LOKEGU-740704 format. One record per residue: residue in three letters; z, y, x of N, C-alpha, C, O, CB in turn. Coordinates in steps of 0.001 Angstrom, whole numbers, plus 500000, padded with zeros to 6 digits. Glycine has a CB too. Example, Ala and Ser with C-alpha at 12.3 -4.5 7.8 and 13.67 -1.06 7.14 Angstrom:
ALA507800494310513190507800495500512300507800496700513200508465496681514236509046495527511308SER507080497750512850507140498940513670507870500030512900508039501138513409505725499402514084
***
This chain:
MET500000498825500817500000500000500000500000501247500867499331502236500567501186499993499068LYS500763501177501943500831502305502852499459502554503486499077503693503757501895502060503936LYS498743501474503709497427501602504326496461502332503373495669503172503800496869500203504704ILE496542502003502112495651502625501130495970504108501022495078504955500972495782501938499746PHE497283504402500988497680505805500883497224506582502123496747507712502014499213505923500706PHE497372505975503282496975506609504527495459506874504530495020507940504961497377505726505732LEU494674505922504057493216506086504023492813507219503083491876507960503383492540504776503587MET493476507362501992493154508423501036493452509796501623492662510728501475493937508227499733VAL494574509914502277494947511193502868493943511548503960493534512705504050496393511145503439MET493553510637504753492633510895505857491245511287505347490602512183505893492534509664506758SER490796510602504295489478510944503780489465512322503148488467513034503263489023509910502774SER490556512729502473490581514073501890490628515143502957490038516209502778491769514227500959ILE491306514896504057491365515867505147489996515986505795489572517089506137492430515461506195SER489310514891505967488003514941506601486968515634505701486060516301506196487539513526506949LEU487107515474504401486172516132503478486355517647503513485383518389503375486370515608502039GLN487575518106503693487811519548503743487158520163504970486807521343504969489312519846503741GLY487005519410505953486375519913507160484902520207506953484344521084507614486547518928508280PHE484261519476506035482830519698505781482566520765504719481434521224504571482181518400505355ALA483578521152504000483389522144502932483083523503503528483561523836504613484638522228502031GLN482279524295502811481926525639503273483031526601502905483762526409501933480581526103502671GLU483130527620503692484113528661503395483564529565502305482401529964502357484462529483504667ILE484386529889501320483963530705500184483852532142500629484772532687501239484944530573498997ASN482729532754500324482498534156500645483271535001499655483043534895498450480982534507500618LYS484162535820500122485028536609499253484371537908498807484930538609497964486329536913499958SER483221538247499337482547539473498931481842539267497590481556538134497203481539539920500009LYS481562540371496877480890540305495562479447539887495734478797540190496735480961541668494831PHE478966539178494720477591538680494733476617539828494494476819540650493601477397537578493667LYS475559539876495301474518540891495147473225540176494779472764539279495486474345541747496458ALA472642540604493634471395539986493186470225540486494016470189541640494443471152540273491699VAL469288539611494228468095539967494979467172540741494040466839540240492966467382538694495567PRO466749541953494419465854542723493533464487542053493437463998541498494421465696544179494045PRO463856542103492235462540541471492088461483542241492860461576543453493053462145541378490606LYS460481541499493294459381542146494001458602543008493019458452542656491849458451541099494674GLU458123544110493493457329544976492627455984544322492361455299543854493271457140546379493260SER455633544306491090454380543669490706453214544585491041453257545792490804454379543317489205LYS452170543978491600450977544748491927450004544793490754448978545471490816450291544160493153ILE450334544060489673449460544038488493449796545243487627450948545437487241449621542702487681LYS448810546031487330449018547216486496448921546811485035448061546025484636447983548331486830LYS449823547368484259449775547114482818448615547883482230448499549096482400451106547512482125GLU447744547144481524446590547792480916446932548207479488447461547409478715445357546855480933ILE446639549420479152446846549925477799445558549696477023444494550159477433447251551445477802PRO445650548969475880444416548718475130443843550023474587444592550927474218444675547731473975PRO442530550120474539441919551357474023442232551533472534442403550562471797440383551339474245ALA442299552765472128442565553057470711441413552521469871440238552681470202442753554594470474GLU441800551871468762440769551304467883440069552423467125440699553344466606441387550281466890SER438782552315467081438024553298466314437328552577465179436836551461465344436999554056467210ALA437291553218464034436667552621462860435171552461463105434533553329463702436926553480461598PRO434616551336462636433171551174462816432408552243462049432830552697460986432721549777462361LYS431302552621462606430500553654461958429788553050460753429042552077460869429476554273462952VAL430032553640459621429402553169458383428645554339457776429196555416457551430463552592457370ASN427395554100457524426609555135456867426865555070455378426706554006454780425100554979457174PRO427256556174454756427517556143453316426239555843452546425143556211452968428118557478452845PRO426399555157451393425194554855450613424543556134450107425192557158449896425534553933449430ALA423263556033449928422519557187449430422961557508448011423152556610447191420995556925449478VAL423117558766447736423547559208446421422348559188445484421317559813445735424184560624446484VAL422522558445444396421456558353443410421826559264442251422919559162441695421236556875442930ALA420939560127441903421213561060440813421280560298439498420377559531439164420134562169440748LYS422368560521438751422547559888437463421769560666436419421827561895436394424038559801437090PRO421039559969435555420318560720434531421290561339433538422351560784433254419318559814433800ASN420920562460433034421739563117432026421701562266430761420627562032430205421242564576431746PRO422901561787430287422895560882429137422303561512427882421834560790427003424294560419428847ILE422314562821427778421776563466426577420244563428426598419598563470425551422280564932426471GLU419664563347427832418207563347427944417595561954427803416372561816427787417800563942429266ILE418441560910427700417906559548427555417373559374426145418015559764425170418994558473427867ASN416208558790426053415620558494424750416143557129424300415803556114424909414045558514424810PRO416970557086423236417543555806422797416485554773422458416732553574422592418429556022421597GLU415306555212422020414248554265421665413830553450422888413423552296422753413029555008421074GLU413931554053424103413545553343425316414510552215425643414134551253426313413467554305426481LEU415752552324425176416733551274425440416329549957424810416741548897425282418097551688424929PHE415541549999423769415185548802423032413756548354423277413266547453422597415393549029421576SER413078548972424242411702548587424535411650547264425297410645546557425224411004549684425338ASP412717546914426030412743545671426799413410544590425968414619544631425743413485545860428152SER412628543627425514413172542580424646414113541646425386414820540864424750412048541780424031ALA414142541707426730415043540842427488416501541211427252417392540393427485414722540919428976LEU416755542434426792418128542847426545418721542171425321419942542069425202418194544341426382TYR417896541719424434418360541149423179417758539777422961416725539429423532418019542065422014LYS418416539022422136417942537688421799416550537778421193416287538617420331418913536988420827LYS415669536910421652414283536965421181414190536509419730414998535716419246413375536097422071GLU413182537038419061412978536687417661412561535238417528411889534678418395411933537596417025SER412974534646416423412600533267416129411121533213415767410569534172415229413468532688414981ASN410488532090416066409074531917415730408882531399414308407753531174413873408417530964416715SER409989531211413584409878530682412221409149531679411335409568532829411209411274530365411637GLU408071531242410731407309532124409846408062532305408532408658531362408010405886531555409586GLY408029533518408008408660533807406738410159534033406825410776534373405815408391532707405801VAL410781533856408010412210534098408172412353535468408830412367535576410056412908532961409030PHE412458536501408018412444537876408522413742538289409204413746539265409953412160538820407397TYR414837537583408973416127538024409486416499537364410821417559537670411367417199537739408464ARG415680536489411350415981535873412653415444536780413754414542536412414508415359534433412765ARG416025537974413823415620538975414803416725540021414899417596540106414034414250539631414417ASN416673540811415962417574541954416082417009543095415261415795543218415100417765542377417570GLN417891543923414746417464545092413973417929546351414677419121546530414924418017545042412524TYR416994547213414995417340548533415511417276549490414329416218549700413736416373548985416686LEU418429550067413997418542550881412792418374552371413044418497553169412114419864550639412149GLY418093552763414291417798554168414575418872554862415385419961554331415604417598554909413300SER418530556087415833419472556927416577419667558236415831418761558749415175418969557190418027PHE420882558760415954421263559951415195422057560879416091422993560458416771422081559576413934ALA421670562158416083422345563159416907423515563753416131423450563936414916421359564274417346THR424594564050416871425775564667416263426497565511417298426396565264418500426726563592415679LYS427222566504416821428058567315417708429521566919417580430386567544418193427886568809417397SER429806565889416793431180565425416558431790564840417820431091564330418696431210564385415438PHE433112564926417889433849564296418977434246562865418616434435562020419490435093565117419321THR434366562613417315434699561276416831433738560900415709433057561751415137436176561208416342SER433701559618415412432882559146414299433603557977413650434291557210414323431447558733414775THR433444557844412350434021556723411618432879555855411111431933556349410497434928557213410439ILE432977554559411372431974553591410934432641552722409869433713552162410099431422552719412146ARG432000552612408699432541551794407608431473550802407171430283551116407179433001552683406402TYR431907549593406788430957548551406395431600547608405391432823547499405305430464547766407627ARG430741546925404630431175545904403683430006544955403437428875545237403833431677546544402342ASP430283543843402790429211542891402474428276543556401471428725544106400466429786541537401904ALA426978543503401747425999544206400914425665543425399646425357544028398619424726544466401707ALA425720542114399700425427541297398518426767540803397968427780541495398076424457540083398866PHE426770539613397382428050539082396934428818538553398142428219538135399133427850537964395868VAL430149538573398053430996538175399185430845536669399391431229535869398538432503538562398937ASP430276536301400547430007534885400814430552534422402167430155533372402671428515534629400758GLY431460535203402754432089534778404013431392535250405273431600534676406342432164533307404046ASP430555536302405171429895536838406367430934537362407354431916537995406965428901537964405986LYS430699537083408653431582537572409721430728538244410785429603537824411058432430536409410342ILE431286539301411384430584540025412454431507540281413631432730540199413518430022541356411930LYS430892540594414764431589541076415960431013542451416243429800542643416148431418540091417206VAL431873543425416594431419544803416797431586545196418263432631544956418868432201545781415882TYR430535545805418823430536546291420202430334547801420211429608548345419378429435545588421040LEU430979548468421155430723549883421419430354549988422891431167549686423765431975550792421062ASN429129550415423161428615550507424536428835549192425289429315549180426422429297551672425291ASP428471548087424630428505546730425179429904546183425434430041545173426123427742546697426449LYS430941546813424904432307546296425010432774545927423610432584546688422661433275547346425674VAL433383544759423489433849544287422179435025545147421724436013545299422443434259542781422238ILE434904545709420519436026546477419964436608545792418732437753546049418362435575547901419606GLU435830544928418101436307544123416967435766542709417174434587542466416920435839544731415564PRO436617541751417639436092540423417951435645539610416739434714538811416846437122539657418686GLU436292539800415590435884539063414390436313539835413149437496540108412946436492537632414380VAL435330540179412325435589540942411097435005540162409929433838539774409958434975542390411172ASP435821539932408895435343539317407651434835540433406749435573541372406451436478538482406939LEU433593540341406316433035541347405418433404540977403981433165539854403538431483541457405588ASP433986541929403263434286541695401851433753542846401022432975543660401519435805541522401626SER434158542925399774433575543917398865434090545332399106433442546296398698433854543525397440GLU435230545477399752435797546802400048435360547253401440435203546432402345437353546776399951PHE435163548567401606434780549093402916435937548944403908437079549293403609434355550578402801GLY435622548430405069436532548415406209435839549169407318434682549561407164436913546949406651GLY436510549381408424435831550071409513436754550485410625437869549979410753435130551265408995PHE436274551421411434437019551879412600436548553277412966435494553738412526436843550905413798LYS437363553941413788437046555288414265436827555189415766437566554486416456438189556323413914ILE435823555884416276435544555861417713435504557279418266435180558233417559434212555138418000ASN435840557393419538435670558648420273434291558607420902433945557649421594436797558854421363LEU433511559634420664432146559679421186432138560271422584432817561261422855431232560493420256VAL431358559653423472431173560207424816429888561016424807428998560737424004431125559076425911PRO429766562003425670428518562770425701427336561853425976427402560979426840428588563880426765GLY426275562056425246425089561225425411425085560055424449425459560193423284424996560720426832THR424658558900424945424416557720424112425688556946423806426462556634424711423426556808424786ASN425903556635422532426983555774422064426325554672421238425890554905420110428067556581421220LYS426255553474421809425550552360421166426546551472420433427544551037421008424754551532422207ILE426271551208419164427126550347418350426300549149417901425263549299417256427716551121417118ASP426783547942418257426110546691417883426985545923416908428196545807417097425799545822419138PHE426360545404415865427020544515414914426354543147415086425196542971414709426909545052413410GLU427076542187415647426520540851415864426960539918414749428148539843414433426954540291417235ALA426011539208414149426324538252413085426935536998413698426294536326414506425053537896412262LEU428166536680413320428817535461413794428443534262412927428517533112413359430337535643413812ASN428037534563411687427568533501410785426701534147409715426422535346409760428773532713410138GLU426279533334408753425475533856407640426158533607406299425539533737405242424080533215407642GLY427432533251406353428152532995405104427538531823404361426885530966404957428152534243404213PHE427757531794403040427196530706402225425741530960401868425002530030401546428011530525400950ALA425332532226401927423948532575401574423361533418402689423810534538402936423879533336400210ALA422348532872403366421717533592404469420937534784403927420465534743402791420788532656405276PRO420793535842404719421331536077406050422696536767405993423306536887404931420355536913406867ASN423158537218407170424363538040407243423944539438406791423113540080407432424997538051408711THR424523539903405686424125541199405119425313542138405065426444541711404836423527541022403711ALA425056543403405275426120544398405177425536545757404880424409546081405254426945544445406463GLU426346546542404191426045547960403983426985548711404909428165548373405003426224548407402456PHE426474549726405594427350550494406473427082551983406311426015552403405863427156550072407940GLN428094552772406693428012554239406647428630554789407921429615554256408433428736554819405378VAL428031555870408429428522556529409635428905557958409260428097558695408694427447556507410785TYR430139558345409579430655559679409241430931560473410511431254559900411552431943559572408385ASP430801561815410419431188562661411542432671562997411423433352562511410520430327563957411588ASP433176563839412347434612564146412334435017565096411208436205565367411032435014564746413658GLN434046565607410442434351566442409281434305565624407988434577566154406911433367567619409198GLY433966564351408088433893563497406907432531563467406239432373562858405182434899563938405920ALA431552564114406841430196564109406282429452562858406743429621562414407878429418565390406701VAL428629562293405860427867561093406202426706561475407119425877562317406774427344560382404920ILE426661560846408286425549561053409215424389560136408818423225560537408835425993560781410692PHE424734558894408460423710557912408159424337556759407376425522556462407527423035557400409457GLY423539556130406558423968554943405833422772554027405634421660554497405391424609555319404471SER422994552722405737421895551778405569422467550373405399423655550207405122420918551837406780GLN421610549361405568422009547957405484421393547192406639420385547607407212421587547334404130TRP422016546061406975421390545147407917421276543768407287422050543410406400422188545081409235ASN420309543006407754420074541623407350419699540871408619418542540906409039418943541506406236VAL420661540193409232420398539495410493420925538065410439421858537754409699421038540250411672GLY420305537208411238420738535823411342421854535672412356422141536592413122419572534929411715THR422475534516412355423579534220413275423131534422414719422092533909415135424091532774413070GLY423930535178415480423639535433416890422782536648417138422609537055418287422976534260417478TYR422235537244416083421398538446416238422244539689415973423333539609415405420168538404415272LYS421716540843416398422468542099416299421701543161415526420473543237415565422805542621417688ALA422481543979414820421974545215414228422581546346415056423787546358415301422344545340412673THR421749547294415486422205548319416421421891549714415916420806549982415399421572548111417782ILE422883550609416082422656552028415826423092552800417068423955552357417826423433552515414548ILE422480553954417254422813554828418385423261556178417844422590556780417005421595554995419354LEU424407556645418337424858558009418045424749558791419340425330558398420352426336558039417471VAL424026559871419321423853560703420503424709561950420333424445562795419477422349561074420727LYS425753562047421176426619563227421106425994564334421933425798564192423140428062562908421608GLU425680565450421262425034566582421943426079567482422573425735568489423192424159567391420961
***
């Protein structure tokens, strides 16, 4: 046992002889080498050059001839080739000038009430998706824009007795009748009137 203890003491003394002496001074960090690479600043982004589109002069809506709008049959459903069926076509009911700011359109079934339904458009936008025509006048009021105001009545069906028939009246903002008439159109066809606000 004494031998083991003696060996341990001797080995610890010999190990201390190989240990380095601790430097008691404060540690000083080595400064980094100065980089020879220069930081590049990216160039300021510039917007790509875009040439503005050419300005196209808009025609004066008051100078447009509404009759010309209907000269191209591609705009409307083509007429049926069925002989003797006069209502399988679009009906252009005319254009009317007014100084009114608003207009009231009223309509009802022109014959006996047989379940006729229509869809109403103002300048190609649906304003009444489905209207049942009956014996009493129904309708709507619109604000007129300067120039052309196109109103389309599309037949959604023909009721129990063909064709889709209606009587309509157009009033100015003073309550005076501008125009009144009837349409007789087949399913999918339109009756169109134009109000030109001067």
